[in-house]
GUFI-445329 format. One record per residue (C-alpha): residue number from 1; x, y, z; residue in three letters; chain. Coordinates in steps of 0.5 Angstrom, whole numbers, plus 2048, in hexadecimal, padded with zeros to 3 digits. Example, Ala and Ser with C-alpha at 12.3 -4.5 7.8 and 13.67 -1.06 7.14 Angstrom:
+-----+------+-------+-----+-----+----+
!   i ! east ! north !  up !  aa ! ch !
+-----+------+-------+-----+-----+----+
!   1 !  819 !   7F7 ! 810 ! ALA !  A !
!   2 !  81B !   7FE ! 80E ! SER !  A !
+-----+------+-------+-----+-----+----+
# end
This chain:
+-----+------+-------+-----+-----+----+
!   i ! east ! north !  up !  aa ! ch !
+-----+------+-------+-----+-----+----+
!   1 !  82F !   8A6 ! 7EE ! MET !  A !
!   2 !  82C !   8A6 ! 7F5 ! ASN !  A !
!   3 !  827 !   8A1 ! 7F3 ! LYS !  A !
!   4 !  82C !   89D ! 7F1 ! LYS !  A !
!   5 !  830 !   89D ! 7F7 ! LEU !  A !
!   6 !  828 !   89C ! 7FB ! ILE !  A !
!   7 !  828 !   896 ! 7F8 ! ILE !  A !
!   8 !  82F !   893 ! 7F9 ! ALA !  A !
!   9 !  82E !   895 ! 801 ! GLY !  A !
!  10 !  828 !   891 ! 801 ! SER !  A !
!  11 !  82A !   88B ! 7FE ! VAL !  A !
!  12 !  831 !   88C ! 802 ! ILE !  A !
!  13 !  82C !   88C ! 809 ! ILE !  A !
!  14 !  827 !   886 ! 806 ! LEU !  A !
!  15 !  82D !   882 ! 805 ! ILE !  A !
!  16 !  830 !   883 ! 80D ! ILE !  A !
!  17 !  829 !   882 ! 80F ! ILE !  A !
!  18 !  828 !   87B ! 80B ! ALA !  A !
!  19 !  830 !   87A ! 80E ! PHE !  A !
!  20 !  82E !   87B ! 815 ! PHE !  A !
!  21 !  827 !   877 ! 815 ! THR !  A !
!  22 !  82A !   871 ! 812 ! PHE !  A !
!  23 !  82F !   870 ! 816 ! ARG !  A !
!  24 !  82C !   872 ! 81C ! GLY !  A !
!  25 !  826 !   86D ! 81A ! SER !  A !
!  26 !  82B !   867 ! 818 ! GLY !  A !
!  27 !  82D !   867 ! 81F ! THR !  A !
!  28 !  827 !   868 ! 822 ! THR !  A !
!  29 !  824 !   862 ! 81F ! GLU !  A !
!  30 !  82A !   85E ! 820 ! SER !  A !
!  31 !  829 !   85E ! 827 ! ILE !  A !
!  32 !  822 !   860 ! 828 ! GLU !  A !
!  33 !  81E !   85B ! 825 ! ILE !  A !
!  34 !  817 !   85A ! 829 ! MET !  A !
!  35 !  811 !   857 ! 829 ! THR !  A !
!  36 !  80C !   855 ! 82D ! GLU !  A !
!  37 !  809 !   84F ! 831 ! ALA !  A !
!  38 !  803 !   84C ! 82E ! GLN !  A !
!  39 !  7FD !   84A ! 830 ! ALA !  A !
!  40 !  7F7 !   845 ! 82D ! GLY !  A !
!  41 !  7F6 !   83E ! 82A ! ASP !  A !
!  42 !  7FD !   83B ! 829 ! PHE !  A !
!  43 !  7FD !   836 ! 823 ! VAL !  A !
!  44 !  801 !   831 ! 822 ! ILE !  A !
!  45 !  803 !   82E ! 81B ! ALA !  A !
!  46 !  807 !   82A ! 817 ! ILE !  A !
!  47 !  808 !   82D ! 810 ! THR !  A !
!  48 !  809 !   828 ! 80A ! THR !  A !
!  49 !  809 !   829 ! 803 ! THR !  A !
!  50 !  804 !   823 ! 7FF ! GLY !  A !
!  51 !  801 !   822 ! 7F8 ! GLU !  A !
!  52 !  7FA !   820 ! 7F6 ! LEU !  A !
!  53 !  7F7 !   81A ! 7F4 ! GLU !  A !
!  54 !  7F0 !   819 ! 7F4 ! ALA !  A !
!  55 !  7EC !   814 ! 7FA ! LYS !  A !
!  56 !  7E9 !   810 ! 7F5 ! ASN !  A !
!  57 !  7EB !   80E ! 7EE ! SER !  A !
!  58 !  7EA !   809 ! 7E8 ! ILE !  A !
!  59 !  7F0 !   805 ! 7E6 ! LYS !  A !
!  60 !  7F1 !   803 ! 7E0 ! ILE !  A !
!  61 !  7F5 !   7FD ! 7DF ! THR !  A !
!  62 !  7F8 !   7F8 ! 7DA ! GLY !  A !
!  63 !  7F5 !   7F1 ! 7D9 ! PRO !  A !
!  64 !  7F4 !   7ED ! 7DF ! SER !  A !
!  65 !  7F6 !   7E7 ! 7DC ! GLY !  A !
!  66 !  7FE !   7E9 ! 7DC ! LEU !  A !
!  67 !  800 !   7E4 ! 7E2 ! ARG !  A !
!  68 !  7FC !   7DE ! 7DE ! ALA !  A !
!  69 !  800 !   7E0 ! 7D8 ! ALA !  A !
!  70 !  807 !   7E0 ! 7DD ! ARG !  A !
!  71 !  807 !   7E7 ! 7DA ! LEU !  A !
!  72 !  80A !   7EB ! 7E0 ! TRP !  A !
!  73 !  80D !   7F0 ! 7DD ! ASN !  A !
!  74 !  80A !   7F5 ! 7D7 ! VAL !  A !
!  75 !  80C !   7FA ! 7D4 ! LYS !  A !
!  76 !  808 !   800 ! 7D3 ! ILE !  A !
!  77 !  808 !   802 ! 7CC ! ASP !  A !
!  78 !  804 !   808 ! 7CB ! LYS !  A !
!  79 !  800 !   80C ! 7D0 ! LEU !  A !
!  80 !  7FB !   812 ! 7CF ! VAL !  A !
!  81 !  7FE !   81A ! 7D2 ! ASP !  A !
!  82 !  7FD !   81A ! 7D9 ! GLU !  A !
!  83 !  7F7 !   81F ! 7DB ! GLY !  A !
!  84 !  7F3 !   81C ! 7D4 ! SER !  A !
!  85 !  7EC !   81C ! 7D4 ! VAL !  A !
!  86 !  7E9 !   816 ! 7D2 ! VAL !  A !
!  87 !  7E3 !   813 ! 7D1 ! GLU !  A !
!  88 !  7E0 !   80B ! 7D3 ! LYS !  A !
!  89 !  7E3 !   807 ! 7CD ! GLY !  A !
!  90 !  7E9 !   80C ! 7CB ! ASP !  A !
!  91 !  7F0 !   80A ! 7CA ! PHE !  A !
!  92 !  7F4 !   80A ! 7D0 ! VAL !  A !
!  93 !  7FB !   806 ! 7CF ! ALA !  A !
!  94 !  7FE !   7FF ! 7CB ! SER !  A !
!  95 !  802 !   7FB ! 7CE ! LEU !  A !
!  96 !  808 !   7F8 ! 7CA ! ASP !  A !
!  97 !  806 !   7F0 ! 7C8 ! ALA !  A !
!  98 !  80D !   7EE ! 7C6 ! SER !  A !
!  99 !  80D !   7E9 ! 7CA ! GLU !  A !
! 100 !  806 !   7E7 ! 7CB ! LEU !  A !
! 101 !  807 !   7E6 ! 7C3 ! SER !  A !
! 102 !  80D !   7E2 ! 7C5 ! ASP !  A !
! 103 !  809 !   7DE ! 7CA ! ARG !  A !
! 104 !  803 !   7DD ! 7C5 ! LEU !  A !
! 105 !  808 !   7DA ! 7BF ! ARG !  A !
! 106 !  80B !   7D6 ! 7C4 ! ASN !  A !
! 107 !  803 !   7D3 ! 7C6 ! VAL !  A !
! 108 !  801 !   7D3 ! 7C0 ! GLU !  A !
! 109 !  807 !   7CE ! 7BD ! ASN !  A !
! 110 !  804 !   7CA ! 7C3 ! GLU !  A !
! 111 !  7FE !   7C9 ! 7C2 ! TYR !  A !
! 112 !  7FF !   7C7 ! 7BA ! GLN !  A !
! 113 !  803 !   7C2 ! 7BE ! GLN !  A !
! 114 !  7FE !   7C0 ! 7C2 ! SER !  A !
! 115 !  7F8 !   7C0 ! 7BC ! LEU !  A !
! 116 !  7FD !   7BC ! 7B8 ! SER !  A !
! 117 !  7FE !   7B7 ! 7BE ! GLN !  A !
! 118 !  7F7 !   7B6 ! 7C0 ! TYR !  A !
! 119 !  7F5 !   7B4 ! 7B7 ! THR !  A !
! 120 !  7FB !   7B0 ! 7B8 ! GLN !  A !
! 121 !  7F8 !   7AC ! 7BF ! THR !  A !
! 122 !  7F1 !   7AC ! 7BB ! LYS !  A !
! 123 !  7F4 !   7A9 ! 7B5 ! LEU !  A !
! 124 !  7F8 !   7A4 ! 7B9 ! ASP !  A !
! 125 !  7F3 !   7A2 ! 7BD ! THR !  A !
! 126 !  7EE !   7A2 ! 7B8 ! ALA !  A !
! 127 !  7F2 !   79D ! 7B4 ! LEU !  A !
! 128 !  7F4 !   799 ! 7BA ! THR !  A !
! 129 !  7EC !   798 ! 7BC ! LEU !  A !
! 130 !  7EA !   796 ! 7B6 ! ARG !  A !
! 131 !  7F0 !   791 ! 7B5 ! GLN !  A !
! 132 !  7ED !   78E ! 7BC ! SER !  A !
! 133 !  7E6 !   78E ! 7B9 ! ARG !  A !
! 134 !  7E8 !   78A ! 7B3 ! ASP !  A !
! 135 !  7EC !   785 ! 7B7 ! GLU !  A !
! 136 !  7E6 !   784 ! 7BB ! LEU !  A !
! 137 !  7E1 !   783 ! 7B6 ! ILE !  A !
! 138 !  7E6 !   77E ! 7B2 ! ASN !  A !
! 139 !  7E7 !   77A ! 7B9 ! LEU !  A !
! 140 !  7E0 !   77B ! 7BA ! GLU !  A !
! 141 !  7DF !   777 ! 7B3 ! PHE !  A !
! 142 !  7E5 !   772 ! 7B5 ! ALA !  A !
! 143 !  7E0 !   770 ! 7BB ! VAL !  A !
! 144 !  7DA !   76F ! 7B7 ! GLU !  A !
! 145 !  7DF !   76A ! 7B1 ! GLU !  A !
! 146 !  7E1 !   766 ! 7B8 ! LYS !  A !
! 147 !  7DA !   765 ! 7BA ! LYS !  A !
! 148 !  7D8 !   763 ! 7B4 ! LEU !  A !
! 149 !  7DE !   75D ! 7B4 ! VAL !  A !
! 150 !  7DC !   75B ! 7BA ! LEU !  A !
! 151 !  7D5 !   75A ! 7B7 ! GLU !  A !
! 152 !  7D7 !   756 ! 7B1 ! GLN !  A !
! 153 !  7DC !   751 ! 7B5 ! SER !  A !
! 154 !  7D7 !   74E ! 7BA ! GLN !  A !
! 155 !  7D6 !   748 ! 7B5 ! PHE !  A !
! 156 !  7DF !   748 ! 7B5 ! GLU !  A !
! 157 !  7E3 !   744 ! 7B9 ! PRO !  A !
! 158 !  7E4 !   747 ! 7C1 ! PRO !  A !
! 159 !  7EB !   74A ! 7C0 ! ALA !  A !
! 160 !  7E8 !   74E ! 7BA ! THR !  A !
! 161 !  7E3 !   751 ! 7BF ! ILE !  A !
! 162 !  7E7 !   752 ! 7C4 ! LYS !  A !
! 163 !  7EB !   756 ! 7BF ! GLN !  A !
! 164 !  7E6 !   75A ! 7BD ! ALA !  A !
! 165 !  7E4 !   75B ! 7C4 ! GLU !  A !
! 166 !  7EB !   75D ! 7C5 ! ILE !  A !
! 167 !  7EB !   763 ! 7BF ! ASP !  A !
! 168 !  7E4 !   765 ! 7C1 ! LEU !  A !
! 169 !  7E7 !   767 ! 7C9 ! SER !  A !
! 170 !  7ED !   76A ! 7C5 ! LYS !  A !
! 171 !  7E9 !   76E ! 7C0 ! ALA !  A !
! 172 !  7E4 !   770 ! 7C6 ! LYS !  A !
! 173 !  7EA !   772 ! 7CA ! ARG !  A !
! 174 !  7EE !   776 ! 7C5 ! ALA !  A !
! 175 !  7E6 !   77A ! 7C4 ! PHE !  A !
! 176 !  7E6 !   77B ! 7CB ! LYS !  A !
! 177 !  7ED !   77E ! 7CC ! GLN !  A !
! 178 !  7ED !   782 ! 7C6 ! ALA !  A !
! 179 !  7E6 !   785 ! 7C8 ! LYS !  A !
! 180 !  7E9 !   787 ! 7CF ! GLU !  A !
! 181 !  7EF !   78A ! 7CB ! ASN !  A !
! 182 !  7EB !   78D ! 7C7 ! TYR !  A !
! 183 !  7E7 !   791 ! 7CD ! LEU !  A !
! 184 !  7EE !   793 ! 7D0 ! LEU !  A !
! 185 !  7F1 !   796 ! 7C9 ! ARG !  A !
! 186 !  7EA !   79A ! 7C9 ! LYS !  A !
! 187 !  7EC !   79D ! 7D1 ! ASP !  A !
! 188 !  7F2 !   79E ! 7CE ! LYS !  A !
! 189 !  7F0 !   7A2 ! 7C8 ! ALA !  A !
! 190 !  7EB !   7A6 ! 7CC ! VAL !  A !
! 191 !  7F1 !   7A8 ! 7D1 ! ALA !  A !
! 192 !  7F6 !   7AA ! 7CB ! GLN !  A !
! 193 !  7F0 !   7AE ! 7C9 ! MET !  A !
! 194 !  7EF !   7B1 ! 7CF ! GLN !  A !
! 195 !  7F5 !   7B3 ! 7D0 ! GLU !  A !
! 196 !  7F7 !   7B5 ! 7CA ! ALA !  A !
! 197 !  7EF !   7BA ! 7C9 ! ALA !  A !
! 198 !  7F1 !   7BC ! 7D0 ! ALA !  A !
! 199 !  7F8 !   7C0 ! 7CE ! GLU !  A !
! 200 !  7F6 !   7C2 ! 7C7 ! LEU !  A !
! 201 !  7F0 !   7C5 ! 7CB ! SER !  A !
! 202 !  7F5 !   7C9 ! 7CF ! GLU !  A !
! 203 !  7FA !   7CB ! 7CB ! ASP !  A !
! 204 !  7F3 !   7CD ! 7C7 ! ARG !  A !
! 205 !  7F1 !   7D1 ! 7CD ! ASP !  A !
! 206 !  7F8 !   7D5 ! 7CE ! GLU !  A !
! 207 !  7F8 !   7D6 ! 7C7 ! ARG !  A !
! 208 !  7F1 !   7DA ! 7C7 ! ASP !  A !
! 209 !  7F3 !   7DE ! 7CE ! PHE !  A !
! 210 !  7F9 !   7E0 ! 7CB ! LEU !  A !
! 211 !  7F6 !   7E2 ! 7C5 ! ILE !  A !
! 212 !  7F0 !   7E5 ! 7CA ! GLU !  A !
! 213 !  7F5 !   7E9 ! 7CE ! LEU !  A !
! 214 !  7F9 !   7EC ! 7C8 ! ARG !  A !
! 215 !  7F3 !   7F0 ! 7C6 ! LYS !  A !
! 216 !  7F3 !   7F2 ! 7CE ! LYS !  A !
! 217 !  7F9 !   7F5 ! 7CD ! PHE !  A !
! 218 !  7F6 !   7FC ! 7C9 ! ASN !  A !
! 219 !  7F3 !   7FF ! 7D0 ! ILE !  A !
! 220 !  7ED !   804 ! 7D0 ! THR !  A !
! 221 !  7EA !   808 ! 7D5 ! ALA !  A !
! 222 !  7E4 !   804 ! 7DA ! PRO !  A !
! 223 !  7E1 !   80B ! 7DB ! GLU !  A !
! 224 !  7E2 !   813 ! 7DA ! ASP !  A !
! 225 !  7E6 !   817 ! 7DD ! GLY !  A !
! 226 !  7EE !   81A ! 7DD ! MET !  A !
! 227 !  7F3 !   815 ! 7DD ! VAL !  A !
! 228 !  7F8 !   816 ! 7E2 ! ILE !  A !
! 229 !  7FF !   812 ! 7E2 ! TYR !  A !
! 230 !  800 !   80E ! 7E8 ! VAL !  A !
! 231 !  807 !   80E ! 7EC ! ARG !  A !
! 232 !  80D !   809 ! 7ED ! GLU !  A !
! 233 !  80F !   807 ! 7F4 ! TYR !  A !
! 234 !  815 !   80C ! 7F2 ! ASP !  A !
! 235 !  80F !   811 ! 7F1 ! GLY !  A !
! 236 !  811 !   811 ! 7EA ! SER !  A !
! 237 !  80A !   811 ! 7E5 ! LYS !  A !
! 238 !  809 !   80B ! 7E1 ! LYS !  A !
! 239 !  80A !   80E ! 7D9 ! SER !  A !
! 240 !  80B !   80B ! 7D3 ! GLU !  A !
! 241 !  811 !   806 ! 7D3 ! GLY !  A !
! 242 !  80F !   804 ! 7DA ! ALA !  A !
! 243 !  80D !   7FD ! 7DC ! SER !  A !
! 244 !  807 !   7FB ! 7E0 ! ILE !  A !
! 245 !  807 !   7F5 ! 7E4 ! GLY !  A !
! 246 !  802 !   7EE ! 7E4 ! ALA !  A !
! 247 !  800 !   7F0 ! 7EB ! TRP !  A !
! 248 !  7FF !   7F7 ! 7EA ! ASP !  A !
! 249 !  7FD !   7F8 ! 7E2 ! PRO !  A !
! 250 !  7FB !   800 ! 7E4 ! THR !  A !
! 251 !  7FC !   804 ! 7DE ! VAL !  A !
! 252 !  7FA !   80A ! 7E0 ! ALA !  A !
! 253 !  7F3 !   80D ! 7E4 ! THR !  A !
! 254 !  7ED !   811 ! 7E4 ! LEU !  A !
! 255 !  7EC !   815 ! 7EA ! PRO !  A !
! 256 !  7E6 !   817 ! 7ED ! ASP !  A !
! 257 !  7E8 !   81F ! 7EE ! LEU !  A !
! 258 !  7E1 !   820 ! 7F2 ! SER !  A !
! 259 !  7E5 !   81D ! 7F9 ! THR !  A !
! 260 !  7ED !   820 ! 7F8 ! MET !  A !
! 261 !  7F2 !   81D ! 7FE ! ILE !  A !
! 262 !  7F9 !   820 ! 7FF ! SER !  A !
! 263 !  7FE !   81A ! 800 ! THR !  A !
! 264 !  805 !   81C ! 804 ! THR !  A !
! 265 !  80A !   81A ! 808 ! PHE !  A !
! 266 !  80B !   81B ! 810 ! VAL !  A !
! 267 !  812 !   81A ! 812 ! ASN !  A !
! 268 !  813 !   815 ! 818 ! GLU !  A !
! 269 !  814 !   81A ! 81D ! VAL !  A !
! 270 !  80E !   81E ! 81C ! ASP !  A !
! 271 !  809 !   818 ! 81B ! ILE !  A !
! 272 !  808 !   816 ! 822 ! ARG !  A !
! 273 !  804 !   81D ! 822 ! LYS !  A !
! 274 !  800 !   81B ! 81C ! ILE !  A !
! 275 !  7F8 !   818 ! 81C ! ALA !  A !
! 276 !  7F2 !   816 ! 818 ! LYS !  A !
! 277 !  7ED !   81C ! 818 ! GLY !  A !
! 278 !  7F2 !   822 ! 81A ! GLN !  A !
! 279 !  7F1 !   829 ! 816 ! HIS !  A !
! 280 !  7F5 !   82A ! 811 ! VAL !  A !
! 281 !  7F6 !   831 ! 80D ! ASN !  A !
! 282 !  7F9 !   830 ! 805 ! ILE !  A !
! 283 !  7FC !   835 ! 800 ! GLY !  A !
! 284 !  7FC !   833 ! 7F9 ! LEU !  A !
! 285 !  803 !   835 ! 7F6 ! ASP !  A !
! 286 !  7FF !   837 ! 7EF ! ALA !  A !
! 287 !  7FA !   83C ! 7F3 ! PHE !  A !
! 288 !  7FD !   83F ! 7F8 ! PRO !  A !
! 289 !  7F8 !   844 ! 7FA ! ASP !  A !
! 290 !  7F3 !   83D ! 7FB ! LYS !  A !
! 291 !  7F2 !   83A ! 802 ! GLU !  A !
! 292 !  7EF !   833 ! 803 ! LEU !  A !
! 293 !  7EE !   82F ! 809 ! SER !  A !
! 294 !  7EE !   827 ! 80B ! GLY !  A !
! 295 !  7EE !   822 ! 80F ! GLU !  A !
! 296 !  7F3 !   81D ! 811 ! VAL !  A !
! 297 !  7F0 !   816 ! 80F ! ILE !  A !
! 298 !  7F6 !   811 ! 80E ! TYR !  A !
! 299 !  7FD !   810 ! 813 ! VAL !  A !
! 300 !  801 !   80B ! 811 ! ALA !  A !
! 301 !  803 !   806 ! 815 ! ASN !  A !
! 302 !  80A !   804 ! 812 ! VAL !  A !
! 303 !  80F !   809 ! 810 ! GLY !  A !
! 304 !  813 !   809 ! 809 ! GLU !  A !
! 305 !  819 !   80C ! 806 ! GLN !  A !
! 306 !  818 !   810 ! 800 ! ARG !  A !
! 307 !  81C !   812 ! 7FA ! PRO !  A !
! 308 !  822 !   817 ! 7FB ! ASN !  A !
! 309 !  820 !   816 ! 804 ! SER !  A !
! 310 !  824 !   813 ! 809 ! ASP !  A !
! 311 !  81F !   815 ! 80F ! ALA !  A !
! 312 !  819 !   80F ! 80E ! LYS !  A !
! 313 !  812 !   813 ! 80D ! VAL !  A !
! 314 !  80B !   811 ! 80F ! PHE !  A !
! 315 !  805 !   812 ! 809 ! GLU !  A !
! 316 !  7FF !   817 ! 80C ! VAL !  A !
! 317 !  7F9 !   817 ! 808 ! LYS !  A !
! 318 !  7F5 !   81E ! 808 ! VAL !  A !
! 319 !  7EF !   81E ! 805 ! GLU !  A !
! 320 !  7EC !   826 ! 803 ! ILE !  A !
! 321 !  7E6 !   828 ! 805 ! ASN !  A !
! 322 !  7E4 !   82D ! 7FF ! GLU !  A !
! 323 !  7E3 !   82A ! 7F7 ! SER !  A !
! 324 !  7E6 !   82F ! 7F3 ! ASP !  A !
! 325 !  7E7 !   82E ! 7EB ! THR !  A !
! 326 !  7ED !   831 ! 7EB ! THR !  A !
! 327 !  7F0 !   82C ! 7EF ! LEU !  A !
! 328 !  7F4 !   826 ! 7EB ! ARG !  A !
! 329 !  7F8 !   820 ! 7EC ! PRO !  A !
! 330 !  800 !   821 ! 7EE ! ALA !  A !
! 331 !  7FF !   828 ! 7F0 ! MET !  A !
! 332 !  803 !   82A ! 7F6 ! SER !  A !
! 333 !  800 !   82C ! 7FD ! THR !  A !
! 334 !  803 !   830 ! 803 ! ALA !  A !
! 335 !  7FF !   82C ! 809 ! ASN !  A !
! 336 !  800 !   82F ! 810 ! GLU !  A !
! 337 !  7FD !   829 ! 814 ! ILE !  A !
! 338 !  7FA !   82C ! 81B ! ILE !  A !
! 339 !  7FC !   827 ! 821 ! THR !  A !
! 340 !  7FA !   82B ! 826 ! ASP !  A !
! 341 !  7F7 !   832 ! 829 ! VAL !  A !
! 342 !  7F9 !   835 ! 830 ! VAL !  A !
! 343 !  7F3 !   83A ! 831 ! PRO !  A !
! 344 !  7F4 !   841 ! 834 ! GLN !  A !
! 345 !  7FC !   840 ! 834 ! ALA !  A !
! 346 !  801 !   845 ! 835 ! THR !  A !
! 347 !  807 !   844 ! 830 ! TYR !  A !
! 348 !  80D !   847 ! 82E ! VAL !  A !
! 349 !  812 !   846 ! 827 ! PRO !  A !
! 350 !  818 !   83F ! 828 ! LEU !  A !
! 351 !  81C !   845 ! 826 ! GLU !  A !
! 352 !  81B !   84A ! 82C ! SER !  A !
! 353 !  81D !   844 ! 832 ! VAL !  A !
! 354 !  824 !   842 ! 834 ! PHE !  A !
! 355 !  826 !   83C ! 838 ! ASN !  A !
! 356 !  82C !   83E ! 83E ! GLN !  A !
! 357 !  82F !   837 ! 83E ! GLY !  A !
! 358 !  82B !   831 ! 83E ! ASP !  A !
! 359 !  825 !   833 ! 842 ! SER !  A !
! 360 !  823 !   83A ! 842 ! ILE !  A !
! 361 !  81F !   83D ! 83D ! ALA !  A !
! 362 !  81E !   844 ! 83C ! PHE !  A !
! 363 !  81C !   84B ! 838 ! VAL !  A !
! 364 !  81F !   852 ! 838 ! TYR !  A !
! 365 !  819 !   856 ! 83B ! LYS !  A !
! 366 !  818 !   85D ! 83A ! LYS !  A !
! 367 !  815 !   85F ! 842 ! SER !  A !
! 368 !  814 !   867 ! 841 ! GLY !  A !
! 369 !  81B !   86A ! 83F ! LEU !  A !
! 370 !  81F !   863 ! 842 ! GLU !  A !
! 371 !  820 !   85D ! 83E ! THR !  A !
! 372 !  820 !   857 ! 842 ! ILE !  A !
! 373 !  822 !   84F ! 841 ! LYS !  A !
! 374 !  81B !   84C ! 843 ! GLN !  A !
! 375 !  81B !   844 ! 844 ! GLN !  A !
! 376 !  816 !   841 ! 841 ! VAL !  A !
! 377 !  812 !   83B ! 841 ! GLU !  A !
! 378 !  811 !   838 ! 83A ! LEU !  A !
! 379 !  80C !   833 ! 838 ! GLY !  A !
! 380 !  809 !   831 ! 831 ! LYS !  A !
! 381 !  80C !   834 ! 82B ! ALA !  A !
! 382 !  80B !   834 ! 822 ! ASN !  A !
! 383 !  810 !   835 ! 81E ! ALA !  A !
! 384 !  811 !   83D ! 81F ! ASN !  A !
! 385 !  80E !   83E ! 826 ! GLU !  A !
! 386 !  80E !   83B ! 82D ! VAL !  A !
! 387 !  809 !   83C ! 833 ! ILE !  A !
! 388 !  80B !   840 ! 83A ! VAL !  A !
! 389 !  808 !   83D ! 83F ! ASN !  A !
! 390 !  80B !   841 ! 844 ! GLN !  A !
! 391 !  810 !   847 ! 844 ! GLY !  A !
! 392 !  80D !   84D ! 83F ! ILE !  A !
! 393 !  805 !   84F ! 83D ! ASP !  A !
! 394 !  802 !   850 ! 837 ! ALA !  A !
! 395 !  803 !   857 ! 834 ! GLY !  A !
! 396 !  80A !   857 ! 837 ! GLU !  A !
! 397 !  810 !   85A ! 833 ! LYS !  A !
! 398 !  816 !   855 ! 832 ! ILE !  A !
! 399 !  81C !   855 ! 82F ! TYR !  A !
! 400 !  81E !   851 ! 828 ! LEU !  A !
! 401 !  825 !   852 ! 828 ! ILE !  A !
! 402 !  829 !   853 ! 82F ! ALA !  A !
! 403 !  82B !   85A ! 830 ! PRO !  A !
! 404 !  831 !   85B ! 831 ! GLU !  A !
! 405 !  835 !   85B ! 839 ! GLY !  A !
! 406 !  830 !   856 ! 83C ! MET !  A !
! 407 !  834 !   850 ! 83B ! GLU !  A !
! 408 !  837 !   851 ! 842 ! LYS !  A !
! 409 !  82F !   853 ! 845 ! LYS !  A !
! 410 !  82C !   84F ! 84A ! ASP !  A !
! 411 !  826 !   84A ! 848 ! VAL !  A !
! 412 !  820 !   84D ! 84C ! SER !  A !
! 413 !  81D !   845 ! 84F ! LEU !  A !
! 414 !  817 !   843 ! 84E ! LEU !  A !
! 415 !  813 !   844 ! 856 ! LYS !  A !
! 416 !  812 !   83D ! 859 ! ALA !  A !
! 417 !  80B !   83B ! 85A ! PRO !  A !
! 418 !  808 !   83C ! 861 ! LYS !  A !
! 419 !  805 !   836 ! 864 ! ASN !  A !
+-----+------+-------+-----+-----+----+
# end
C-alpha cells in the first residue's frame, strides 16, 4: 500500500513540475527568442534549381536530305529507351517512311513517263532524220540526172538546151534547200534529245536520291555511349511519336559524361547579379550528401518565357569542376551562385530588423538588464541575413521577436559622424 502511495505521489509531482515547466518555457520563448550578431565573411548568393547535362555531346541525327526531299517534319516511329548504352553502329531509332514512300511512288511514275518520253523522242528523231537523209540522196540523184540530160542536149535546139539548164538549176536548188533543212532538223533533234535526256536524268536522280534516303530512315549510333533524349522547346523530351524537323533532325544525343554542366534559369530581378566566373556550390537531389563546386560559364543576354511561368527568366550554365561517375544527365541540382562576399562584416538575421516609418531601421538589443530599441545602418543582404554597418557589434544579443511592452519606447538613434 505504501509503495503504491509513493508511486502515485511521484506521478502527481512530475505532472505538476511538467505543467509549470512547459507553461513557463512557452511564455519565455514566445517573448524572448534571442540571437547574437555574427561577424565574418558575409556571403551573398542566389539559389536556383537546375538540371545536369553534358557539356559536350554527339548528336544522333536523322537524314540530312529531308529538306531536299521537301519532308519538313518526320515522325519518330521507334526509339530505344533513354539511358540505353549502345555501341557504334547499333540501332537507335527508325523514322516513319509513309510520306517518303508516297513521294517515291510519285517520282517513280514521273521517271517512267520521262523514260517513255525519252524513248519516243529518240525514235521520232531517228525516223525524221532518216527520211531527210533519203530525201537528200534522191535529190542528189536528181541533180546528177539533170546534168546528164544537159550534156545530151548539146546538139539540140537552143530552147531544149535552155530548158535542161533550168531543170538542172532547180534540182541543185532543191538539193541545197533539202541539205539546209536536214541540218536544221538535225539540230532540232539534238535539242529535243538533250531536253528529254535532261528530264529523264533529273527524274532518275530524284528517284535514286529518295531510295537512298529511305535507307537512312533506320538510324544508328555514330559512336559508343549512352542514349539521352533531347528536349523540345517546351521542356518535354523527344520520344517515340515526336517529330524531327528538316532544319534540326536531332533524334537523341550521346553525352560525354566526363564534363557536366548544370543548366538553370534565373529571374529577371536577379540576373544582373550573375556574371561569368562566379563560384557555385552545387548539391544533388539524388545524393544529398554529395557536395560539388562549379563556375558560371554562360549567362544569356535575352530572357525567355518558360512554360507555366509568368516571369521572364534568363538561362545560366554552370560547369561542374569535379568529374564524378555518379553524375547523369537530367539529374536535378541545387545551385548556390555566390554573387558577392563582404569580408569581416557584422550581420544579423533579417527577422531581427524592424522598421519605424519608412526610414529608420532598428533592432531590440539587450544592454545589461535593459532592452533598448537601437537604430542600425544596414548594408547588403542575402536571403536570410543583412549586414549592419553601424548600431551593434558582433556578439551583442538581439531579439528575433519584438519584446512585449516596447512598442512606445523611443528608438536610440545613431550618433551623427563628427566632421
